ZAMARGU-4260 file (C-alpha; in steps of 0.2 Angstrom, whole numbers, plus 5000, padded with zeros to 4 digits):
<rodrens>
0) 5132/5740/5114 | 5150/5735/5112 | 5154/5719/5103 | 5167/5710/5110 | 5179/5702/5096
5) 5194/5694/5102 | 5193/5701/5118 | 5193/5719/5113 | 5180/5732/5110 | 5175/5736/5093
10) 5164/5750/5096 | 5168/5768/5099 | 5181/5773/5113 | 5173/5774/5130 | 5173/5789/5140
15) 5184/5780/5154 | 5198/5775/5142 | 5210/5772/5157 | 5199/5762/5166 | 5195/5751/5150
20) 5214/5749/5147 | 5215/5743/5165 | 5203/5730/5162 | 5210/5724/5146 | 5227/5724/5155
25) 5220/5713/5169 | 5210/5702/5157 | 5225/5700/5146 | 5236/5696/5162 | 5224/5682/5165
30) 5226/5674/5149 | 5242/5667/5152 | 5236/5654/5165 | 5219/5653/5156 | 5226/5645/5140
35) 5236/5632/5149 | 5220/5625/5158 | 5217/5608/5148 | 5201/5605/5158 | 5186/5617/5160
40) 5183/5609/5177 | 5199/5617/5184 | 5192/5635/5180 | 5188/5643/5197 | 5174/5647/5199
45) 5165/5638/5185 | 5153/5651/5178 | 5149/5655/5160 | 5160/5670/5160 | 5176/5661/5167
50) 5173/5646/5155 | 5170/5658/5140 | 5187/5667/5145 | 5195/5651/5145 | 5190/5645/5128
55) 5193/5663/5121 | 5212/5663/5128 | 5214/5645/5121 | 5207/5649/5105 | 5218/5665/5103
60) 5233/5653/5107 | 5228/5641/5093 | 5223/5628/5106 | 5206/5623/5100 | 5202/5607/5110
65) 5198/5608/5128 | 5191/5595/5140 | 5175/5598/5149 | 5173/5582/5161 | 5166/5569/5150
70) 5165/5580/5134 | 5177/5586/5122 | 5175/5604/5117 | 5181/5608/5099 | 5182/5626/5093
75) 5182/5627/5074 | 5199/5636/5068 | 5192/5641/5052 | 5209/5639/5044 | 5219/5624/5039
80) 5230/5618/5053 | 5239/5603/5045 | 5251/5599/5059 | 5237/5596/5070 | 5230/5581/5061
85) 5246/5574/5053 | 5249/5555/5054 | 5264/5557/5065 | 5252/5565/5078 | 5240/5550/5076
90) 5254/5538/5080 | 5260/5548/5095 | 5243/5549/5103 | 5241/5530/5099 | 5258/5524/5106
95) 5257/5535/5122 | 5254/5525/5138 | 5242/5537/5145 | 5234/5548/5130 | 5224/5557/5143
100) 5240/5565/5149 | 5244/5573/5132 | 5235/5589/5126 | 5216/5587/5123 | 5213/5581/5106
105) 5200/5571/5095 | 5213/5558/5094 | 5212/5556/5113 | 5194/5551/5111 | 5197/5540/5097
110) 5212/5531/5106 | 5201/5529/5122 | 5187/5521/5112 | 5200/5510/5102 | 5207/5504/5119
115) 5190/5501/5126 | 5186/5490/5112 | 5202/5481/5113 | 5199/5478/5133 | 5199/5460/5136
120) 5188/5462/5150 | 5170/5463/5144 | 5173/5474/5128 | 5159/5485/5124 | 5155/5493/5108
125) 5158/5511/5108 | 5151/5527/5100 | 5156/5545/5098 | 5142/5558/5096 | 5148/5573/5087
130) 5136/5587/5089 | 5135/5605/5087 | 5128/5620/5077 | 5129/5620/5058 | 5146/5626/5053
135) 5154/5621/5069 | 5165/5607/5061 | 5157/5591/5064 | 5160/5585/5047 | 5179/5588/5048
140) 5180/5580/5065 | 5172/5563/5060 | 5183/5564/5044 | 5198/5565/5055 | 5192/5552/5067
145) 5190/5540/5052 | 5207/5543/5046 | 5213/5540/5064 | 5205/5523/5065 | 5211/5520/5048
150) 5229/5522/5054 | 5229/5513/5071 | 5217/5499/5067 | 5226/5494/5052 | 5243/5485/5056
155) 5241/5467/5051 | 5257/5456/5050 | 5256/5446/5033 | 5258/5455/5017 | 5242/5448/5011
160) 5231/5454/5026 | 5240/5471/5024 | 5234/5472/5006 | 5217/5468/5012 | 5216/5481/5026
165) 5224/5494/5015 | 5210/5491/5003 | 5196/5492/5017 | 5205/5508/5024 | 5205/5517/5006
170) 5187/5512/5004 | 5181/5519/5020 | 5191/5535/5018 | 5184/5537/5001 | 5167/5535/5005
175) 5168/5552/5013 | 5171/5563/4997 | 5157/5553/4989 | 5145/5555/5002 | 5149/5574/5004
180) 5148/5577/4986 | 5131/5570/4986 | 5125/5575/5003 | 5132/5591/5007 | 5129/5609/5002
185) 5134/5627/5005 | 5122/5635/5017 | 5122/5652/5026 | 5132/5645/5040 | 5144/5633/5032
190) 5151/5630/5016 | 5151/5611/5017 | 5136/5608/5028 | 5129/5590/5029 | 5111/5589/5023
195) 5109/5572/5030 | 5113/5562/5046 | 5124/5547/5045 | 5130/5535/5057 | 5146/5526/5052
200) 5150/5509/5060 | 5168/5504/5060 | 5169/5485/5062 | 5184/5477/5072 | 5188/5458/5072
205) 5196/5449/5087 | 5212/5455/5083 | 5206/5474/5084 | 5210/5477/5066 | 5197/5486/5055
210) 5188/5474/5044 | 5174/5483/5037 | 5161/5497/5039 | 5143/5502/5037 | 5134/5518/5034
215) 5117/5522/5039 | 5109/5539/5033 | 5095/5549/5041 | 5083/5561/5032 | 5092/5567/5016
220) 5086/5585/5012 | 5080/5582/4995 | 5070/5597/4994 | 5086/5606/4991 | 5087/5598/4973
225) 5073/5610/4968 | 5073/5624/4980 | 5087/5634/4988 | 5086/5649/5000 | 5095/5665/4994
230) 5114/5665/4996 | 5114/5645/4997 | 5118/5632/4984 | 5113/5615/4978 | 5123/5600/4982
235) 5140/5600/4978 | 5140/5587/4964 | 5130/5598/4953 | 5144/5611/4953 | 5157/5598/4951
240) 5151/5591/4935 | 5148/5608/4928 | 5165/5615/4933 | 5175/5599/4931 | 5168/5590/4915
245) 5180/5588/4900 | 5175/5596/4883 | 5168/5578/4877 | 5159/5576/4893 | 5150/5593/4891
250) 5146/5589/4873 | 5139/5571/4879 | 5130/5579/4894 | 5123/5595/4885 | 5133/5606/4898
255) 5140/5619/4886 | 5151/5633/4894 | 5141/5647/4902 | 5125/5638/4902 | 5113/5644/4916
260) 5102/5632/4926 | 5088/5639/4938 | 5092/5624/4950 | 5110/5629/4951 | 5111/5647/4961
265) 5128/5655/4963 | 5137/5644/4950 | 5152/5657/4949 | 5156/5655/4969 | 5171/5643/4969
270) 5173/5633/4984 | 5186/5620/4991 | 5173/5606/4989 | 5171/5609/4971 | 5184/5595/4966
275) 5177/5584/4953 | 5193/5573/4951 | 5193/5568/4970 | 5175/5563/4968 | 5178/5552/4952
280) 5193/5544/4960 | 5184/5540/4976 | 5170/5532/4966 | 5183/5522/4957 | 5190/5516/4972
285) 5173/5510/4979 | 5169/5499/4963 | 5160/5511/4953 | 5168/5510/4935 | 5169/5525/4923
290) 5155/5519/4912 | 5143/5519/4928 | 5150/5536/4933 | 5147/5544/4916 | 5128/5537/4917
295) 5126/5544/4935 | 5132/5562/4929 | 5122/5560/4914 | 5106/5558/4924 | 5111/5573/4936
300) 5113/5583/4920 | 5096/5578/4915 | 5089/5584/4932 | 5097/5601/4929 | 5089/5602/4912
305) 5072/5596/4920 | 5073/5611/4932 | 5073/5623/4917 | 5056/5617/4911 | 5044/5631/4915
310) 5025/5631/4912 | 5013/5645/4908 | 4997/5646/4916 | 4982/5642/4905 | 4965/5652/4906
315) 4955/5636/4902 | 4956/5624/4916 | 4952/5609/4905 | 4967/5612/4895 | 4984/5607/4902
320) 4997/5621/4905 | 5008/5626/4891 | 5026/5627/4891 | 5037/5643/4890 | 5045/5647/4874
325) 5062/5642/4880 | 5057/5626/4889 | 5054/5615/4874 | 5073/5611/4871 | 5075/5608/4890
330) 5061/5595/4889 | 5069/5587/4874 | 5087/5587/4882 | 5081/5581/4899 | 5071/5566/4891
335) 5086/5561/4880 | 5098/5561/4895 | 5086/5552/4906 | 5081/5540/4890 | 5063/5545/4893
340) 5050/5547/4879 | 5047/5566/4877 | 5028/5565/4875 | 5024/5554/4890 | 5036/5565/4900
345) 5027/5581/4896 | 5010/5572/4899 | 5015/5566/4915 | 5021/5582/4921 | 5004/5592/4916
350) 4991/5579/4918 | 4986/5571/4934 | 4977/5553/4934 | 4964/5550/4947 | 4956/5533/4951
355) 4938/5534/4959 | 4924/5524/4962 | 4921/5506/4967 | 4927/5500/4949 | 4943/5511/4950
360) 4939/5521/4935 | 4953/5531/4928 | 4950/5550/4926 | 4963/5562/4918 | 4963/5580/4925
365) 4975/5594/4919 | 4986/5601/4933 | 4987/5618/4938 | 5002/5629/4936 | 5008/5626/4954
370) 5003/5606/4952 | 5014/5606/4937 | 5029/5614/4946 | 5026/5602/4960 | 5026/5587/4950
375) 5042/5592/4941 | 5051/5595/4958 | 5044/5579/4964 | 5051/5569/4949 | 5068/5577/4952
380) 5068/5574/4970 | 5062/5556/4968 | 5077/5552/4956 | 5090/5560/4967 | 5084/5551/4983
385) 5084/5535/4975 | 5101/5538/4968 | 5108/5544/4984 | 5101/5528/4992 | 5108/5518/4979
390) 5126/5526/4982 | 5125/5522/5000 | 5120/5504/4997 | 5135/5503/4984 | 5146/5510/4998
395) 5140/5497/5011 | 5143/5483/4998 | 5160/5489/4995 | 5165/5492/5013 | 5154/5480/5023
400) 5162/5464/5031 | 5153/5448/5034 | 5145/5446/5051 | 5156/5432/5057 | 5171/5442/5053
405) 5169/5456/5066 | 5164/5456/5084 | 5164/5474/5090 | 5162/5491/5082 | 5165/5509/5085
410) 5151/5521/5079 | 5153/5539/5073 | 5138/5548/5073 | 5138/5564/5062 | 5121/5572/5062
415) 5115/5589/5056 | 5117/5603/5069 | 5104/5613/5077 | 5097/5626/5063 | 5086/5641/5065
420) 5084/5652/5048 | 5072/5665/5044 | 5061/5653/5035 | 5060/5635/5044 | 5049/5621/5038
425) 5048/5602/5040 | 5067/5599/5037 | 5072/5610/5051 | 5059/5603/5063 | 5066/5586/5059
430) 5083/5591/5062 | 5080/5600/5077 | 5069/5585/5084 | 5084/5575/5081 | 5096/5586/5091
435) 5084/5587/5105 | 5084/5568/5106 | 5103/5568/5106 | 5103/5581/5120 | 5090/5571/5130
440) 5102/5556/5128 | 5116/5565/5134 | 5106/5571/5149 | 5100/5554/5153 | 5117/5546/5151
445) 5127/5559/5161 | 5119/5572/5170 | 5104/5564/5176 | 5111/5547/5178 | 5126/5552/5187
450) 5116/5561/5200 | 5103/5547/5202 | 5117/5535/5204 | 5124/5545/5219 | 5107/5544/5227
455) 5105/5526/5223 | 5122/5522/5231 | 5118/5532/5247 | 5130/5546/5244 | 5126/5563/5251
460) 5125/5575/5235 | 5118/5591/5233 | 5110/5590/5216 | 5114/5602/5202 | 5099/5611/5192
465) 5101/5607/5175 | 5091/5610/5159 | 5080/5596/5155 | 5073/5596/5138 | 5060/5582/5141
470) 5046/5595/5140 | 5051/5600/5123 | 5052/5582/5118 | 5035/5579/5124 | 5028/5593/5113
475) 5037/5587/5098 | 5034/5568/5099 | 5023/5565/5115 | 5008/5555/5117 | 4993/5556/5113
480) 4994/5574/5106 | 5010/5582/5099 | 5016/5591/5084 | 5021/5575/5075 | 5004/5566/5079
485) 4994/5581/5073 | 5004/5581/5056 | 5001/5563/5053 | 4983/5565/5057 | 4981/5580/5044
490) 4989/5567/5032 | 4977/5553/5036 | 4963/5564/5033 | 4967/5566/5015 | 4959/5583/5014
495) 4966/5600/5008 | 4975/5607/5022 | 4975/5626/5027 | 4991/5633/5035 | 4981/5645/5046
500) 4970/5630/5051 | 4985/5619/5056 | 4992/5633/5066 | 4975/5635/5076 | 4974/5617/5078
505) 4991/5616/5085 | 4989/5631/5097 | 4973/5625/5104 | 4979/5607/5106 | 4995/5611/5114
510) 4992/5627/5122 | 4997/5620/5140 | 5015/5616/5135 | 5028/5629/5141 | 5038/5626/5125
515) 5026/5631/5113 | 5025/5650/5108 | 5017/5662/5096 | 5023/5676/5085 | 5009/5688/5086
520) 5018/5700/5074 | 5020/5688/5060 | 5009/5689/5045 | 5011/5671/5040 | 5004/5656/5050
525) 5018/5649/5061 | 5022/5643/5078 | 5037/5644/5089 | 5045/5629/5099 | 5058/5634/5112
530) 5071/5621/5110 | 5086/5618/5121 | 5096/5630/5110 | 5084/5642/5109 | 5067/5647/5101
535) 5063/5643/5082 | 5048/5649/5072 | 5041/5636/5059 | 5030/5641/5046 | 5014/5630/5044
540) 5013/5633/5026 | 5018/5617/5016 | 5021/5606/5032 | 5008/5593/5028 | 5013/5591/5010
545) 5031/5589/5014 | 5025/5576/5028 | 5015/5566/5015 | 5030/5568/5002 | 5017/5561/4989
550) 5024/5553/4974 | 5011/5551/4960 | 5011/5533/4954 | 5011/5539/4936 | 5029/5547/4939
555) 5035/5530/4945 | 5028/5521/4931 | 5036/5534/4919 | 5053/5531/4926 | 5050/5512/4925
560) 5049/5515/4906 | 5066/5522/4905 | 5080/5513/4895 | 5093/5520/4905 | 5103/5506/4914
565) 5105/5516/4930 | 5086/5520/4931 | 5082/5503/4928 | 5091/5498/4943 | 5084/5512/4953
570) 5065/5509/4947 | 5064/5491/4945 | 5047/5485/4936 | 5037/5476/4949 | 5018/5473/4944
575) 5014/5469/4963 | 5022/5486/4969 | 5009/5499/4975 | 5012/5516/4979 | 5012/5519/4998
580) 5009/5538/4995 | 4992/5535/4987 | 4982/5520/4992 | 4966/5515/4983 | 4949/5523/4988
585) 4944/5509/4999 | 4959/5506/5008 | 4963/5515/5025 | 4980/5510/5027 | 4990/5522/5038
590) 5000/5533/5027 | 5019/5532/5031 | 5024/5549/5032 | 5041/5557/5033 | 5039/5561/5051
595) 5035/5543/5055 | 5049/5536/5045 | 5061/5549/5052 | 5055/5545/5070 | 5057/5526/5068
600) 5075/5528/5061 | 5079/5540/5076 | 5073/5527/5088 | 5083/5514/5081 | 5099/5525/5081
605) 5095/5529/5099 | 5094/5510/5103 | 5111/5507/5096 | 5118/5522/5107 | 5111/5515/5122
610) 5119/5498/5118 | 5137/5506/5117 | 5148/5517/5128 | 5145/5534/5122 | 5158/5548/5120
615) 5154/5566/5116 | 5162/5580/5106 | 5154/5596/5107 | 5158/5608/5092 | 5158/5626/5095
620) 5157/5639/5081 | 5167/5654/5087 | 5159/5665/5074 | 5145/5664/5061 | 5156/5672/5047
625) 5169/5659/5046 | 5184/5670/5049 | 5199/5665/5058 | 5206/5672/5075 | 5189/5680/5077
630) 5180/5675/5094 | 5162/5682/5095 | 5159/5680/5114 | 5140/5682/5113 | 5138/5668/5100
635) 5149/5656/5109 | 5140/5660/5125 | 5123/5656/5117 | 5130/5639/5111 | 5137/5635/5129
640) 5121/5639/5136 | 5112/5628/5124 | 5122/5612/5125 | 5121/5613/5143 | 5140/5613/5145
645) 5141/5623/5161 | 5130/5610/5170 | 5142/5597/5164 | 5156/5605/5170 | 5148/5608/5188
650) 5144/5590/5190 | 5160/5584/5184 | 5170/5596/5195 | 5160/5593/5211 | 5156/5575/5208
655) 5166/5560/5206 | 5168/5554/5188 | 5178/5539/5193 | 5166/5525/5198 | 5173/5507/5201
660) 5164/5492/5208 | 5169/5484/5224 | 5175/5468/5217 | 5186/5477/5204 | 5192/5489/5217
665) 5197/5475/5229 | 5206/5466/5215 | 5216/5480/5208 | 5221/5488/5226 | 5221/5473/5237
670) 5240/5474/5237 | 5239/5492/5246 | 5237/5483/5262 | 5256/5481/5261 | 5257/5499/5266
675) 5248/5495/5284 | 5260/5494/5299 | 5265/5477/5305 | 5257/5481/5322 | 5241/5487/5316
680) 5226/5476/5318 | 5218/5468/5303 | 5210/5453/5296 | 5221/5437/5295 | 5233/5434/5282
685) 5223/5420/5274 | 5211/5435/5268 | 5224/5439/5254 | 5219/5423/5244 | 5201/5428/5246
690) 5204/5443/5235 | 5205/5431/5220 | 5190/5429/5208 | 5185/5413/5216 | 5171/5419/5226
695) 5154/5410/5226 | 5139/5423/5221 | 5131/5421/5238 | 5145/5426/5249 | 5153/5438/5237
700) 5147/5454/5246 | 5150/5447/5263 | 5168/5443/5257 | 5171/5460/5248 | 5166/5471/5263
705) 5179/5466/5275 | 5192/5467/5261 | 5186/5484/5255 | 5186/5491/5273 | 5203/5484/5276
710) 5210/5492/5260 | 5202/5508/5265 | 5210/5509/5281 | 5226/5512/5272 | 5219/5527/5262
715) 5223/5540/5277 | 5241/5534/5276 | 5242/5542/5258 | 5251/5558/5255 | 5240/5573/5254
720) 5225/5564/5259 | 5213/5572/5272 | 5204/5559/5282 | 5188/5563/5291 | 5183/5556/5308
725) 5170/5542/5309 | 5170/5524/5305 | 5181/5513/5295 | 5172/5517/5278 | 5170/5536/5281
730) 5188/5537/5288 | 5194/5539/5271 | 5199/5554/5261 | 5186/5567/5257 | 5188/5564/5238
735) 5183/5546/5239 | 5167/5538/5245 | 5161/5521/5246 | 5143/5517/5240 | 5133/5501/5242
740) 5140/5493/5226 | 5153/5505/5220 | 5168/5516/5225 | 5167/5533/5220 | 5183/5545/5218
745) 5190/5560/5209 | 5204/5560/5197 | 5216/5566/5210 | 5212/5551/5222 | 5213/5540/5207
750) 5230/5547/5204 | 5237/5544/5222 | 5230/5527/5222 | 5239/5522/5206 | 5254/5530/5212
755) 5255/5520/5228 | 5250/5505/5219 | 5265/5508/5207 | 5276/5509/5223 | 5271/5493/5230
760) 5272/5485/5213 | 5290/5493/5212 | 5295/5486/5229 | 5289/5469/5223 | 5298/5471/5207
765) 5314/5475/5217 | 5312/5460/5227 | 5309/5449/5212 | 5324/5457/5204 | 5336/5455/5220
770) 5331/5437/5221 | 5335/5434/5202 | 5351/5444/5203 | 5356/5433/5219 | 5352/5417/5210
775) 5362/5423/5194 | 5377/5428/5205 | 5377/5412/5213 | 5375/5403/5197 | 5389/5413/5189
780) 5400/5409/5205 | 5397/5391/5202 | 5402/5392/5185 | 5417/5402/5189 | 5423/5390/5202
785) 5420/5376/5190 | 5429/5385/5176 | 5444/5388/5188 | 5444/5370/5193 | 5444/5364/5175
790) 5457/5376/5171 | 5468/5372/5185 | 5467/5353/5180 | 5471/5357/5163 | 5486/5367/5167
795) 5491/5354/5180 | 5490/5341/5166 | 5500/5351/5154 | 5514/5355/5167 | 5516/5338/5171
800) 5516/5332/5153 | 5529/5346/5150 | 5540/5341/5166 | 5539/5323/5160 | 5545/5327/5142
805) 5559/5338/5150 | 5564/5324/5162 | 5564/5311/5148 | 5575/5324/5138 | 5587/5326/5153
810) 5588/5307/5155 | 5594/5305/5137 | 5606/5320/5139 | 5612/5312/5155 | 5615/5295/5148
815) 5623/5302/5131 | 5635/5312/5143 | 5640/5297/5153 | 5642/5287/5139 | 5653/5301/5130
820) 5662/5304/5147 | 5667/5285/5149 | 5672/5284/5130 | 5682/5299/5132 | 5690/5293/5147
825) 5694/5277/5139 | 5702/5286/5124 | 5711/5298/5135 | 5719/5283/5144 | 5724/5275/5129
830) 5731/5291/5122 | 5739/5294/5138 | 5750/5278/5138 | 5758/5283/5122 | 5760/5302/5126
835) 5768/5296/5143 | 5780/5285/5136 | 5786/5298/5124 | 5789/5311/5137 | 5796/5299/5149
840) 5810/5294/5136 | 5811/5308/5124 | 5808/5325/5133 | 5823/5332/5143 | 5820/5335/5161
845) 5825/5350/5170 | 5837/5351/5184 | 5824/5355/5196 | 5811/5342/5191 | 5807/5326/5201
850) 5801/5310/5194 | 5783/5305/5197 | 5777/5289/5199 | 5770/5282/5183 | 5753/5277/5189
855) 5751/5296/5196 | 5759/5305/5181 | 5752/5298/5165 | 5734/5297/5169 | 5731/5316/5174
860) 5742/5322/5160 | 5732/5312/5148 | 5716/5319/5155 | 5722/5336/5155 | 5728/5335/5137
865) 5713/5327/5131 | 5700/5338/5138 | 5700/5351/5125 | 5698/5337/5113 | 5683/5331/5121
870) 5676/5349/5120 | 5679/5349/5102 | 5672/5332/5099 | 5657/5337/5110 | 5653/5353/5098
875) 5657/5344/5083 | 5641/5349/5076 | 5642/5368/5079 | 5661/5370/5086 | 5675/5375/5077
880) 5678/5367/5060 | 5692/5365/5047 | 5710/5370/5050 | 5706/5376/5069 | 5699/5359/5073
885) 5715/5351/5067 | 5726/5363/5076 | 5717/5359/5093 | 5719/5340/5089 | 5736/5341/5085
890) 5740/5353/5100 | 5730/5341/5112 | 5738/5325/5104 | 5756/5333/5102 | 5757/5328/5084
895) 5771/5335/5074 | 5767/5348/5061 | 5774/5347/5043 | 5769/5365/5039 | 5781/5377/5042
900) 5767/5389/5049 | 5761/5377/5061 | 5753/5381/5077 | 5757/5373/5093 | 5748/5374/5110
905) 5760/5373/5124 | 5757/5378/5142 | 5768/5386/5154 | 5769/5370/5164 | 5776/5361/5149
910) 5791/5372/5148 | 5795/5367/5166 | 5792/5350/5163 | 5774/5351/5171 | 5759/5348/5160
915) 5743/5356/5167 | 5726/5362/5158 | 5725/5375/5174 | 5741/5384/5169 | 5739/5402/5163
920) 5740/5402/5144 | 5750/5416/5136 | 5742/5429/5125 | 5724/5433/5123 | 5711/5421/5130
925) 5692/5423/5128 | 5680/5413/5138 | 5663/5408/5131 | 5649/5403/5142 | 5635/5394/5137
930) 5621/5391/5151 | 5610/5375/5151 | 5591/5378/5151 | 5589/5364/5163 | 5589/5366/5181
935) 5604/5360/5190 | 5613/5356/5173 | 5627/5368/5176 | 5633/5356/5190 | 5645/5342/5186
940) 5638/5326/5192 | 5655/5321/5198 | 5666/5336/5201 | 5685/5333/5204 | 5698/5345/5210
945) 5709/5344/5196 | 5696/5345/5181 | 5685/5359/5175 | 5668/5356/5182 | 5651/5361/5176
950) 5642/5357/5160 | 5645/5375/5154 | 5659/5374/5140 | 5673/5385/5142 | 5684/5386/5126
955) 5700/5394/5128 | 5707/5402/5112 | 5725/5408/5111 | 5729/5419/5097 | 5746/5421/5088
960) 5755/5408/5100 | 5773/5405/5097 | 5780/5388/5090 | 5784/5375/5103
</rodrens>
């Protein structure tokens, strides 16, 4: 037979090598689309072979998580993948609007449970059931989920609350290495196998922050302390103290280098879990100080030395068994480490105390060799079990929050996986019994409940035949007769039990059960139970004794005499305490057996699971050797068949995973009625207000039905929806059905509904945005107009103010000009009188000149001569200065010059006897114009034909003129 490893044949080459190559090529060609399928319900057809191929393709592509309907399938990679569990990836899944749209991951399940707890509408407690075989990765999955919740659920605002949340987060995470060190061991299938079950309750407050946690444990395999199978190891903590203790601690705990202990097999095998410093640091964070830690490790070292105590069989039954030659030192060392007296310890191990008769007389009977070994092992198991329970209580007291400080919780169930070894006893029976209960819970919650709900709601549904393990549960725990009841009855009879007799009784009493079998070739008494994961053979030898779990009262009294501080706490002195394992002779109180206690704790766990919304993670082991990139198809196939994964995929693919009540459906999708045409008949518009949660309980169903049918009429208009003919309820897409109280739909239909709902909301948002923009535009327009009016008024006021100032300035200038003109005219008239008289009587006349009238000649002449003087006086501040000014004055006034180099100004008209400023001057003449900044200031107010007009000043400069 060829063994398929990684999709290739590991056996000899087949004769049809070419055909085998074609098959491989075809298979590898299908791997490309297969590894992209995130959900096994999309595999077509859904069979064990196609599901197996899809998982193998994804595993070889380093994709270890795949959805299977409501279940997440997790393949153990058997190699470190740090980027797959980084804090950044945790935050990415936490911040995603729709985490289910991302790749399948355990963080998707964690975020879904966290958002369900955060839901404001009826928040329900959540639970995650992590199941699978031993070595499939359940412990690692639970550890990663705890880290995820510690990251996303610890985001307080204030610094003080941040420190509190940080401390709680650290303690919750530190509880893992402590419990794994004291409760996990290396087995044939897993290096870090949980030898106990635990349910971790992560407690959330109203702000959805993690305020604390609580740990509940189930059935610690304390037998491992004194008995281990070949190639297996004891609990991790024993190897940690032997390999990680310092020289002083070795001296204090009597653990020299190279010491051998019979209860410590395979000491040279080094594992990743053998990290002593991590355990010590975690215990320190949990509040266990260094002296207490040293006390714990000293007690554990005492148990190791107690395991080296060996007895020799004595020929005389009346004498106690003797110690082996090398056992005396072990007794002395164990007694000193446990702070017990050496002689009473040795006496308790070798002599049994019996109370008999009405007067409760005490008899002392030497024990046989087997009984001495049993009492020694019982003492070690009793101490270790009490120590483990004490550690759990310390952890709970460190991380537990007050009941009034939290409202909801998320539960993580990490229970031991299904086990089947060559030698199976009571421990494996209880472990497999717990897995049967969890499988039955899954069947009841998802497979059976879903199909029953379809029938109850009136849906036409072809039922899928699934594997129901109720028959196996009836065999183990049924009433009135079952394996558990028979074991408990044997314990109550308080008689020596024979393995063959127990086998015969079980086979005769439960012969009608189809799940009970018998191995006729086995020489040892045993029976076979056909579990959902396969048949397991249990040996009947030792079942009754392990079920009794007898603890001799003299062992308890011995431990109460210890002076060790830790043992005093573990075994307090209570005079009223009675041993439940060995009642008095007359008393017939039912014995509280291991099976009874485990069954009670399991029922309590299932009650908690039933009160929460469960989520399932199925851990699959690709191979039993723990090798990376190795996919053994036969082993994976058996696990897929055992966990009922194919039936789950069948129901999820063919059924309707989305179920919404009528009221919630109407409340969410009532706005889809906007998609109906305006001309289509329908209920009145007033029914829109009836969709609000103001209905009376009596008329609720009557009100919901018209609204629901009105919404369902719009569904044929959805794109890609295939409508069927029929009434209004049946005229819906084939992927949606309306039941009596719920609406059932597939993921594709839900996606269509959500997309159209988003379109309607987008239209409403656009209307709101358009109205808001219109309002904002109008408001801005009004503000702009107001600003323009204000600015225009201010500019007008400033302009008027400026013009007014200019007008005042122009008025002042005009008045000054008029005064100056009058003054100049007056001065010119007086000067003119003198000048005219001088010209008339002193100046010679030309023959061609004609006398002018006095009134017409002296006044114009004076004005003409004095006009340059007026210009000089008008520009007295910035005109000519000094000598040039004097020359102009002298020329205007025609004053005689005393200097030989005097300058005279004489016009051409004067040479002819005519004086005029209009006469063209001789020599170089420059005209300087200065324009007034005032409007119309360049125009003379009273222009005259014989005078220079305008306010502009025209200066005539004549250079180097001759003397007069």
